Structure formats: structure tokens, C-alpha cells
N, C-alpha and C positions, 0 to 999 in steps of 0.2 A: 503493501497500500505506499509506503512510504515516496518511492520518487514514481510510482507506475501512474498516477493521475497525471503530472506534469507532462508525463511522456505522453500520454494519450494526448494530452492538449497540443503538444509540438504536432504530433503525428498528422493528426486530426485535418489541422490547419492543410495537408499535402493533397487531400483529397477534393480540392474545390476545384470546376473548373475555372482553369485562366479568363475565359471569357467572363464568368460572373463578375460584375460590378457591383460593389458594394452599395447596399439599400443604406436609405438613412440613417433607418434604425440602428446602424451600428455606430451612429456618434451621438445620439438622443441621450439624455440622461435618463433615468428612470421616473422622475415626475414629469418628465415632456415625453415620455412615452405612455403615461398613464392616462395624460390629457389629451394625447391625441388619439386613443382609444375611446376619449368619450367619457371618462371616468372623473370623478373628483378628487383629490389628494390633498395629504398634508407633510408636510416633514416637521419631524421633531428631534431633539435630541438627547441622548441617554449620557449620562457620565458614570465612568466607573470608578470605585473607592482607589483603583491605584491610577487616576488621570487622563483614559482612553474617553474619547468623545464618538460617540455611534450615532450616525444619522440612521433614523428609521422612517419608511415609507408606508403610509397610512391612506388605506382606500375605506372612508367612513360609509359609503354605498355605492350601489351598483349604477347602470347606463340609466334605467328608466327612472330613479329617482332624479338624477342630473336634469332629465328631459323635464320634472315635474315641477323642480324648484332650482332657481338661483343660488338658494345654501342649505345641500341636502347635509343632514347629521345623522350621529350615529346613537344618538342619546337614547339608552335601556338596550341597545342592539349585544349580543353576545358576538366578544372579542376572540379574535383568532392571531396567535403571533406565530409566523414562519421563520426557519432560521434555516438558512444555505448550506453548503457542503464545502470542500476545499476547494480552493480556486475562485468561490463563488461570491456570490451577492445577493440583494432584493431582485436586481435583474432578471435571478433565474426563473422566476415567480410569474413574470410578467411579458417575455419576450415571445414567447407563441402567440401573443393575442388573445383577444377577449373570447375568441371561441374553444381556446384550449389552455389557456395558463391558470394554475390554480388559484391564484390570485383574483383574476375579475369573475371565475365561476364561484367561489365561494362570495366575492362581494355582492353579485348578481343574486344569489339564495339568501342576502337578508344579512349577513355577516359584515364585521367591523374588522378588516384585515389590516393587519400590522406585517410590515415584513424588515425581517432584522438584518443586522449587517456585524459581524463579528470582526474584532481589532483586526488591524492589515490592510483591509480592500480599500479602494478609492473612497468610499463614503464614511472613512473614519479619520482620527487624527488622534493628538495627544495633546495635553497642556501644557507642556513644555520640553517635550522631547519633538524633533524634526523626524520625519522621514528617512533622512541620512544619515541619521544617528543608529549606531548599533543597539543601543538599549531599547530602542523603538520596537524591535522584531526580537526580543528576549524574551519571549511566549510561546506556550504550546496550546494544544485545545484544553490543556488542565486549566488556565487562566480562562479561555471562554467559559468556561462552566463556573468556575469561581466566580469571577468578575460579571463576565460581558452579560450572559444570558439572567441573569438577578436584575442586572441593571434596567434592561429591555422589559424585562417584566413589570419589574418596578415603575417604569414610565407607562405602560399601558394602564397599571391600574390607578396612578396617579392621574392620568389625563380621562379617564373614561369612569372612575370613580366605582368603579366592578370590585367586588372581592377575591374573582377568580376568571381566570381565562383559560381557552387550551390551546396547547402548543404542539406546532406539527413540525419537526424535522428532518432534513434531506441529508444521508451521508454523514459528514463530519457535524451537521447541526442534531443530529442522534447523540453523536459520542459526546457532545456539549452538554445534552440534557442530561445523560448517567454520571458524568465528574460533576456535574453540578449536584444533583443528589446525594452522592457521594463526600462532597464537602460540605453544601449547604442544604442538609434535608427541612430544614425551614420552608423550602418553596414547594415541597408538597401542598401545602395547605395553601398556594396560590394557583394552583391549576386544577382542571376540573378533568381533565385528561392528556394524555400523550400520544401521538402518534408518528411511528420512526418510519420512514421511510427508507427502504435500503439499509438499513442500521450497522454501523461501523464500531464493533465492540470487537470482536473477535475476528482474526484476518491469517488466520492459517495460510491460504492459498499465497500469500505474496511472503512467505519463511524464505524462499529461494532466493527470490529478486533483491529483500533487504539485506540479508545476511554479504551477498554482493557486491551490494552498492555503500554500505554502511562499513562492512569489514575490509573487502578486499581492495574497493577502491577508494574507499570515504570522501567521498563524493561533497557533502558539507564543509569538511574539515580544509578540500582543497578550495571549494566555490570561497570561502570566507579568507582565506589567506589571499585570493586575489583581488580582496576587497568587494566581494559580490554580497551584498547583505540579505537578500531574498531570493526563492525562487521565481522567477519570472522570466517572462521573454517579452522583450522588444516588441513595440506596434509594429515599428517598421520592418522587423525581422519577420513576423509573423505575416505581414502582409505580400514578403518577398516570397515566402513558400507559399503561400495562397495562389499567388498570381503566376508562380514558376513550375510547380510541380504537379504530378498526378492526373493528367488530364481525363476524366472518366468516361467512360461509355458505360462499363458494369461495373458497378459496384464490387461485385463478387469477386471478379478478376482482377481488383486490383491490390497490388502487394502493400499500400499503405491501409489498406481497408483490412486487408487481413492481418496485419501486425496489432490493429486497435483490436477486431475482433477478439484476436487470442488472449487482449489484456482486459476489455471492459465486457465480453460476450458479445456472441454474435446474433446480431438483427438488423441485417442490411435495409428490411421492408420499411422500418420505423425511421430510416435516414431523411431529413427533409433537407435539401441539398442547397434551396434557397435561403433557410433560416440557421442551419449550422453553422456556415461562416462568420454570421451575425455573434452567434452565441461565443463562439471561440476567441472573436476578435476580443470579447469583452472578458475574459476570463481576468482574474485577480492575482495579486503574487499570492506567495504562501512562505511563511518563515521556515526558515531551515530546522528549528528546534518542533515544527508541528510535524515535518516529514520524519526525523527522525522519531519523534515519540510515536508514531503511527508502525514504524518500524520496529522498535523495541516492543510495541506489540504482537507486530507479525512473529518475530523472532524467538520471543518466551513463549509465545503461545497464551501470555495472559493479561487480562483488561487492568494493566499497570497502569501506577501513579509515574510521574516524571522523576519524583524524586532526586537520588544523586546522579541525573543524567541517564545519556545512552545505554550505559554499559555499568551502571550504578545498580543501585539495590531492587529487586522484582519485590513490586507491594501491590498488592490487589486494590481496585478502588471497592468502596464498600457498596455494592449494591442492595445490600440488606435495608438499604438507609429509602429505596424507592416506595414510597407509599403510595403514588397516583397511578390509575389505572394507565397500563400500557398494551399499545396496538401495532403488530409488527407485520412490515410488508415488503417482501422481498420479490424481486425478480428470477424467474426459472432460468433465466439464460446470463445472470447477474455472476462474474468472476472475480469483483473485488469482493462484495460484500454476498460472500456465495452460499447457497441455501442451508446448508448442513451447519454452519456455522450461525445463522443465524436461528434454525432450530437450538442449536446448544444455549444460544441464549436465553431462548422460549421457556427450554425447560429449567432456568436458573429462577425465572420471572415467575414461573407456574409454581414452583415449592415454596416462592415466596408471597402468593396469593393473589399478584397484583398482574397477572397476564389477562387481558380482557379477550386479545384475539393475535391469531397469527395467520399470515393466509399470502398468495402470490397477489400479484400490482392488478391481475383482472386476467380478460380472455387471453392474454398475450404475454408470451414468455419474453417480458423486460428485460435489457441488461442493466448496467448499473447506469449509463448516460439518460436510459429512455425515462426514467421517473422525471425527469424536468423535459427534455428536448424529442421525445420521440413525436413522429409525423401524428399518429391518433391519441396524445396522450391526455386529451381531453373527454373523449368516448371511454376510453379504455379504464384509464384514473379518475380522473380528477371531477367528475360527474358525480362517478360511484360514490366517490371520498366523500364528496359535500353530503349524500345521504347518510353516509355513515358518520358524520361529524354530529349531525341532528340525532341521530340515534344515540350518540354519548351524552350530549346536552341533555336528551329527554331521560336519560338512565339517571346521571348523577346530578343533573342543574349547577348551579353555579352557586348554592350557598356553601 
């Protein structure tokens, strides 16, 4: 896991037609995208206790409400916080447009939707540290759970006046939930339920690659020594790849796609060739420590805290602190958060009495990226998921 996802994004950029012209959506901000789709939106800032400033994007109402009123509001609505995965941002849940993206579908169903941003991406900053400062990048998903998610949950509760909200996480957004509950169990009282899409807790499939890149090559140390503070790809370099390599006629026969499929799982039919380059161009930096922490989990086979660093003590996060009802959704073709490892997590949660459900993504075998950018993600996952959210609210309420 540690270095698989950055590799995916670099390689994915190779399968775009050289003739493809980047659409305007590739350069629009998240608020601009939401406005252009016909939805009201707000920007809020959550401040963490260790100095990070996290911009949050709110969609308080659906498109119909916007047409009915100049000032739609979310008073009395049930709120949902959605948190992205590694290299992601709030963009991930609006990029596919109103008919497919989770944020829009939930807003149209009557929910007050909040899109979070974890420290490090373009929507975040620090009160005193510049992004060119090494200390800015001194975090893993341990800090996401200890500081970021709690700050964003508190911001939603503060603005809405609600006592509880529902949390949806994708990939590292799920890791964040479990690390939060291990370190800050009092946040169980602030959540109605948690929905985990492609939960990234046990990562045994990535053990070989993590060993090679962390032990043999020691890539993070090499990059740090060269002054590269974070794992990212220059936008100009990405555009070069997009316009220079892998002119595709058949995705299944393209070498780039074969490599990608071997990493995230095979699913050529769900690739949206027009929107994928936009999604890839907008991927965000990762800290080296984030990647090392995922590597530590993959190598040890333990959902371990960072503690003494990559090769330091292995100390399991305390999952017994989880008291919130948890629903797990996995992809049958997902090779990153692979089904058997999701089932391992499900067994633990079931023994603790907090497992609400564990089930596939829908009637299609999703790979890891499909949860966000599958061509038919709206019908396969997001609309059924919206009905499932209502089921959870009906069962557990907000009191």
C-alpha cells in the first residue's frame, strides 16, 4: 500500500489519448465545480489543536432547493461528513457530476453534506508552518485520526447545532476513523454510524512491495535526502505523460492499463476515459510518513500505530474502543483493500458487537478506484448507499 497508490496515479496518466484536451473541470476549484453543477455551497475552516487549518466544503441542499429559493438552508437536516483517501480531497466526491457523485446524490436526497480535507492537500494549511517546511509534512494518518477528523466533526456539530452526524470514509478516510476511535473514543458519542468504503486497515497484499521499497530501496529516505518533502508529481510532468504516452484503442490490450489493473484490480469496463484524466490531474500530495505507516501495517500484518517509527515497536491500535455501528463495503476486484482482509476486520468488529454490515460494493466487482470514479458509480453504489444511509438514520436516529 505504501507506494502502490502513487504508482497507480503516475501510471494511470499514461493511458489517456494524446488527442484528449483537458476539460475546464480540470482547473476549477471545488466550490466552482459545485456551483457550476447547480448546487449551493459554503466553505468552512476547521482548526486542529496542533495548528493545521482544514478547509471543508459544504453542500447544504440539493439542486431543487436552489431553484426554489435564493438562500437554501440545512436547518434541521441530517448531516453527513465524507472523508477522502490517500492522494485525494473533497473533489473526489463531486468530480463525477450530479448524476454520479456521492455528495450530489446525498444532497438531492435531503442531507446536509460536508466534504472534509485531511492535512497536506491543497485545501489545507498551517497556522505557522509553510508547506516548504519539513515539519509541515511530519505526520501520518495517526494525526488524521487524532486531530483532523475530530476537528472536522466538531466543526460540523458547531455550525449545524446537531448532536450527532454520520461519517462516510473512503480508503484512508476509513483508516482515519479507526485511528481516531483508538485515540479519541469519546467521538463515538458524536456519530450516528460509520460507513467504510474500501476499508484500509489490513494490507497483507502489499507486503512484498512494501518490503522492497522500504527495506531494499528505502525510497522515502532517498527522496528526503534529495529535498523532496512529499510524494507528489509535478502537474507539468503529469500533463506530459497524459499527452505523450499510451494512445489507446483497446484498454485491455494497453500495457499501462495492465500494470494498473495488477495493482488496483481489473475493471476496464468502468473506466470513464474523459473524466479519468481530470481526476488524475487533481491528485494531491502525500507525506512520506503516511506511506511509511501504510507500509508498516503491510509488513507487520498488524494495524499498528506509528509509535517508534517504521522499524520501531509494533503496537496495535485499540479497535475495542469502537462503539459506533460500522458498515463495511468492499470491492470484489479490489487488490489493495482485498476482500479477505476486509473480512478479517469484519470478524473483529463482529466480535466486538459493532459490525452493522459487510457487503460488496454492489452488483459490479469494483476495484479500488471504482468507489470514486467508476463510470456507473452512481447507480451501482451511490444511489443504493443513499438509501442505506436513511436506513441507518431510521435505526439509530440522532439522539
